[in-house]
N, C-alpha and C positions, 0 to 999 in steps of 0.2 A: 125316437127313443121309446115312445109309448107303444108302438107296434111290437118292438122287441121285448119290452117288459111284459106286455100282455101274453106273449108267447112263453113267458117264464125264463127269459134270458137275463142274466145279470150283466148289465152293460152300463157304462158311463161314457159320456162324451166330453172331451176337452176341446174347447174352441180356443185357438191361439191366433192372435194377429188381427182381430176385429171385435167389434161389439155387436152382437146380434140385435135385431130390432126389438123394441119394447114388446112385451107379451110373449116372447119366445123362450123365456127362462124355464128351466125344469130342474127339479131336485137332483136329477142324475147328470146335470150339465155343469161343468166348471168353465168359467170364462177368464181368459188371460188376454186382455185387450192388446198388449204390445210387449214384445221383448226385444231389447237392443243387443244384438250380438257383439257389439263393441264393449259392452259392460260385462266383465268376466262372470259375475254372479248370475246375470241374466242368460249369458251363453251357456253356463253350466245348467241352469234350470231348463233351457230348451233341450239340451243334450239328455237330461234326465227324462223329460217328457217323451222324446223319441224312443229312448230305451224302454220305457214303460208301455208304449203303445203297441197295439196288436195289428192295426191297419190304419190307413189314411182314408177318410171319407170326405170327399169334397164335391158337394152337389152344385157345382158351378153351372151357370147358364151361358156364360161367355168366357172363354179363356184362350188367350193367344199362346202364352208360354209360361206356365206355372212352374217356377223353380221348386216349389214345395213337392212336386212329383219326384224330382231328382233327389231331394233331401230324404224323402220317404224311401226311395229305392236304395239309397246309400245305407239305410238301416234295415234293409231286407224286408220292408213292409209291403204287403199287397195294397194296391191302391184301388179304391172304388170311387168312380167319378162318372161324369156325364160325357157322352160321345158328342162333343162340340168343339169347334175351333181346333186348337193345336193339341188337345188332350190325347187323342189317339197316337200322337207322336211320342208321348211319354209312357202311356199305358197300353199294353197290347191286350185287348179283350180276351179273357179266358186263359191268358198265359201269365202275365205279371199283375193281373188285376181284373176288374170287371167294369165295363162301361154300360151305362144305362141311357135310355133316351132322355132328352132334355125335359120331356113332360112326364117322366116317371113319377108315380105317386109314392106316398110313404110306405105302403105295403110292398111295393117293388123294391124300394131301397132296403127295407127290412129283410126281404127275401135274399137280396144280394149279399148283405152283411152276414146273415145267418148261414148262407151257403158257403161263404168263405171261411168264417170262423168255426163253423160246425163240422167241417170236413177236414180232419188233420192232414190227409194226403194232398188235398187241393191247396190247403193253406201252405204247406211246406213247399209244394211245387211253385206256387205263385210268389212266395217269399224268395226262393232261390232265383227264380227268373227276374224278379225285381232287382236283386243284387247284381246279377249278371248284366242286366241292362245298364245299371249304374257304372259298373266296371268297364264296359265296352263302349257305351255311347253317352251316358248322361252325366259326364263330369267335364271340368274345364280342360283337362289335358286332352281328352278325346276330341273336344270341340276344336282346340288349337291344332291338333294333328289334321283334322278334316279341313280346316281353313287353310292350313299350309298346303295340303294336297291340292285343293281347289285353285289356290293362287298360283302354285307351281305349274299346274296343267294349263293355266291361262297365260303362262309366260310372265307372270308378275313377280 
């Protein structure tokens, strides 16, 4: 946040689903530790957060299968994350988002965020590509169809 704010960018970060470590709070950061999708009011709050978001930023160090990438894609949001584990399965670097090295520093993260949000054509292209990825690959119906095809080809 500080890197972007020093550049004159008006940004805020909403952290949902965890509590950041002590000492990482920031005036431009809002923390919502947990939302239960089974509770209608909390599901509605999550939907509102997705609708208000401009991108997903997830600086993960290890990630096998983050469903949050699918949820962000469903809302047509560019995803900015780390090239680690299964993340490249969900985010195509330069197409539906941006992937940084696991050891990227704060300035590199700020550069990636600024490049995505500061370039309307890039933002629109990544947003559209994220939604296409959701419609074609990153949803349960597509998963079920792929599983059916695999099982059928194996004679099961």
